[in-house]
N, C-alpha and C positions, 0 to 999 in steps of 0.2 A: 192385300195391303202392299203398298210400294216400299218394301223394306230397303231395297237397293237404292232407290232414288232418295229416300229420306236420309239414309246413312251417308250417301254421297254429298248431299247438301250440308250435312254437319261437318264432314271432313273438309269440304271446300271452304267453309266460312272462316275457320281459324286462320289459315294463311292470308285470307283477304283482310282480316282484322290487322294482322301484322303489316300488310302492305299499306293500309291506310295510315297507320301510325308512323311507319318509316318515311312515307311520302311527305306527310305534314312536317315531320322533323327536318327533312331535307329542304323543304320550301322555306320554313321559318325556324331556323336552328336556335334562335334566341328567345323563343316563346314556348310556353307549355303547349304541347299538341292538343290537350283536352280543351283548352280555352279557345284555340283557333277553330277547332272542329265545332264546338258548341256555338260560337258566334254565327256560324253559317247555317245552323239548323233553323227550320221554320219555328215560329213561336209555340205552336202546339207540341212540336217534338222537343223543344227546350223544356216544356213543362213535364213531359214524360221522362226526360233525362234527369231533371232535378228530383222527381219523385223516386226514381230508381236509385239515385245516389243516396237519398235519405234512408232507403231501405237496405243499404249496405252493398249495392252493386259497385263493381269497379268500372271505370270509364271504358277500358278496352272491350269489356263484355257488352257494352251498349251499342257497339258497332254491329249492325245486323242488316238483314235483307231489307228492312223497312227504311234504311237510310243509306245503303250503299250506292244506289242510283243517284241519290241526292249528293253524295260525295263527289261523283264525277261531274255533276252539274255545277256545284258550288266551286269546285277547284278546276273548272274546265281550262282556264287560261294557263294555270301552272302545269297541269297534266299534259296539255297539248304540246308543250315544248319537248317532251320525251316520247309521247305516244303518237302525236299527230291529232289534229282536230277530228278527222273522220273516225279514227279509232275510238276517241273519247265519246263521240256521238253514238257509235255502235255499242260501247260499254253501257251507256245509259239505257239503251233499248234492251240489251241482254240482261242487265240486272233487274229491270222491271219484269222481264219474263221469269227470272229465277224467283223473284218475290211472289209472283202469282202461283208458281209451282210449290213453293214452300208453304204458302197459305193453304193450298189444297191438302198437302201432307199433314199439316197441323190440325186440319179439321176433318181428317180421315176420309177425304174424297179421293177415289181412285184416279190415277193418271192412266190415260190410254197408252197403248204400246208406242204410238208415234210421239205422244207427249213425253214419255219417259226417254225415248231415244233422243229427241230434240234437247231435252234437259241435259243429258250427258254431253252432247255435242257442244252446247253453249258453254258449259263449264270448262270443257277441254279447250275451246277456242280462247276463252279468257285467260286460262292458265298458260297457254302457249304464247300469247301476246305478251304476258307479263314475265315470260321466261322462267316459269315454274315447271320445269320439265318433269321433275319427280312427282309433282302433283298430277300432271297429265297421266303418268304411268299408274299412279294410285287410283285415279278415277276409272281408268280402263280395267284395272283389276277388280274393282268393285262391280263394274257392269257385267263382267264375265263370270264372276264367282263371288260367293260370300266368304270364301276362305282367303287367308293370306296368300300372296303370290308365291308360287312354287319356284324355289331356287335350287338348282342342282348343286349339291354339296359334295366336294371331292372327298373320297375316302382317304384316311391316313394309312399309308402302307409302311410295312417294316420288312426288312430282309428275313427270309425264312430261318436263317441261322440264329436270329435274335429272338425267335418266338419260343416260349416255354414248351416243355415236352408235352404238356397236357393239351396244347392247342396247336400242335405242329401242322395240322391240316388247314390252319387258317392263315391267310396272307394279308388280312385287313383287320383293322381295329375300329371300334366306334369312335367317331369324331366327338369333340367336346360339345357341350350343349349350346355354346354361343356360336357354333358353326352350323347348328341345325335349326335355329329359330330366326324369324324376321321381326325385328322390333316394330312397334307401331310407327305410323308416319311422323307424328310429332317428335318422337325420340330420334328417328333417323335425321330429322331436320334440325335437331338441337334446339327445339322450341318447347320442350317440356317445362312447364311451370309447376312447381310443387304445390302451389295454391289450388291446383286442380283436385287435390285429394281432400279439400275441405268442402264437403257438400253443403249447399245452401238452399233450403226449401223455399225461402222467400223469393229468391231469384227465379227459381223455376216457376213459381206461381205468377210472378210478374211477366214472365215470358222472355227473360234475358238470362245471361250467365253463360258458363262454359257449356259447349255443345255436348260434352259427354254426359251431362245431367239434363240439359234442356231438350236435346234431340232424342226422341223416344227410341228410335231404331238403334242409335249408338249406345244409349243407356242400357237397354235390355241385352244387346249383344255382349257388352262388357261386364255385365253383372253376374257374379257367381251366385247361384241360387242355393243357399243352405236349406236344411230341413226346416229351420226356424222361420226363415223368410217365406218359404213355400206354405207352411202351415198358416202363417199370418195372412198371406195373400188369399188363400183358399177360404179362410174364415170371413174375411171382408167381402170377397166376391159372393159368398153364399148369402150374406146379409143384404148386399145390394141387389141380389136376385130375388129378395123378399122371401127367402127360405127360412125355415126354423133354424136358429143358431143360438150360440151362447150369448153371454152378456155383450151388448153392442158397444160397450166402452172398454177399450183395450189400453192398458198402460204399459209402455215399453221402458224397461229399466235396465240399463247396463252402464258400465263405466265409460269414461270418455273414449271415443273412438270405437265404440262397440257396435256401430251400424244402425243406430236409431234413425238418423236423418235419411240415410240411404234407404231404409225400409219405408219411410214415409214418402219418399220420392217415387219408389216403386208403386205404392198404393195410389199416389196421385196420377201417374200415367195410366194405370189400369182403369181407374174410375173415369178418367177423361176419354179414354179410347173405347171402352166397353166392347161391344161385339166385334169391332174391327180387328181386335187382337186374335180372334179365332183363326185368321188366315196368315198370321205372322209366324215366321220360322223361329224368331228370337224369343218367343214366349211359351213355346210348347213345354219347356221343362219347368214352368211355374205352375201350370194348371194341373190339378189332380183330377181324379175321377169324379165327374159330376159337378165340377166347380168352374166350368167355362162361363164367362160373362154372358148373361142373357139380356142385358140392358144396352140401349144404344149408347148412352153416356150418362154419367151422374154429375150432379152439381157438387162442386168441391169448394170448401172454404178453408183458408189457411191462416193460421195466426202464429207468429214467432215473436221473439224478443225485439225485432226491428220493425214490426208491423205498424205500431202507432205509439203515441205518447199520451197518457191520460191527462196531462196538463196542457200540452200544446195541441193535441188532437191531430187528426189526419184530414187534410182537405181532399174532397172528392171532386171529380170533374163536373158534377152537377150541383156544387155549392154546399154540400153537407160538411160538417166537422164531426168526425167520429172519434170518440174518446176511449171506449172500453172494448174489451174482448167481445162482449155480447153484441155491441153495435157493429163491430167489424164483421163478425160471422154472419149476422143478419143481412148486412148490406151485400156481402159476397154471395150469399145464397139467393136473395130475391131483390136486390137493388133497393131503390128508394122506398118502394112499396113495403117491403119486408122491414126495412129500418124504421119506418113510421110506427110500426106496431110496438116497438120498444124505445122509441125516441126519448120519452120521459126518463126511462131508466138509464139510458146512455148519458143524457145530459146531467142526471143526478149522480151518475157513477154508482148505480146500485144494480144488483142482479135482478133480471126480469122474472125469475121464478117460472110459473106456468105459461107465461106468454110465449116463451121461446118454443114450446112444443107446437104451437100453432104454426110457427115459421117452418119447423121441420116437416110437418104434415103437408105443407104447401110446396115443399121442395124435394119430394122424394123421387127417385132415390138420391141420397146425398151423403157426402163424406166430409167430416170435419177433422182437420189435421192440426194439432197444436204441438209446437216444438220450441224448446228453449225459452220458457216464459221469463227467465231472468238470466243475466250474464253469469250469475253464480250457480244457476240450476242447470247442470249439464248431465244429469243422470236420469231424466225422465221425459218422455213424450207421450202424447195421447192420440188415440184414434177413436173417433166416435162415428158410428154408422147409423143413419136415419133411414127408416122405411115407412111403409104405410101402416105397419103394426104399431 
């Protein structure tokens, strides 16, 4: 699995988002940047934007590889004044290449050695042209090592006469912790937004949001695996492997900030990636003995308090209006065909009872993740695993 490439794509995206926002604000200081950006999107991408905003996404997080090349096309005249027209044309080509590489990583298709090398070269060229020197260094560090860059720390010295009697043979003291660590790139750049600590499962399922949650490599690298999270992951993996396991409905109950949503995002990435995680260095500490994913990928359906509205409903791209939890889960698992099985229940806003079991049997293995069913309900989330049993 291309851990380094996937991680680098995540690190690279955040400063590109800031670049887009700052550029539009510079071009049109008297207009909201979101409105200017939105007007220049294609109609289909405007629909995607609106649906994501309704689900609670923030505008800056909707700037992604799918529309970065479009940004350089739509704002070619403005950007050419500072970058030059030839460089803007190059940017369009390069961001299309990055988009293809990102799609491969998201669908767990391996990049060849030359593809990965070209990916890093392209990102470094873009960062250099935009005068993001520290980003270039960060990308180089990711390419050569999975660890933080090694920085030589000078030792703090004291005169021998000032050293206590019990350590008279020592001429050096340990330096303070802040001289021995290297903060993450966003902290060094002064770009850390505290909203990053609010995990959002709906954004992850929609394919947008902060890279630390959306980007699988970054997410697993930065996740501290507690015994509880490991046990939960192993239990769900066993069920998705169609092994004998306990009750397949798991209720997570903790106080606010107890890690429920983070746990659900962990399960989401595991279910979507499946076997490909076996070659990832970032997930070795999650899998226990005999609990490695044996499935290619599982179907995942997500429902949160922002997923839909029973009164207004949610409009799908193929013309359906989904109103209930059951309708939403069915549609995510099997599209229109699965939804038709319980359409009458969804329209009448009634539970489908035994009908939903048929959808689960047709969608195995599958994972249902339910989080924050109401704004006042912050203490419980659910994990439901379906298999052929």
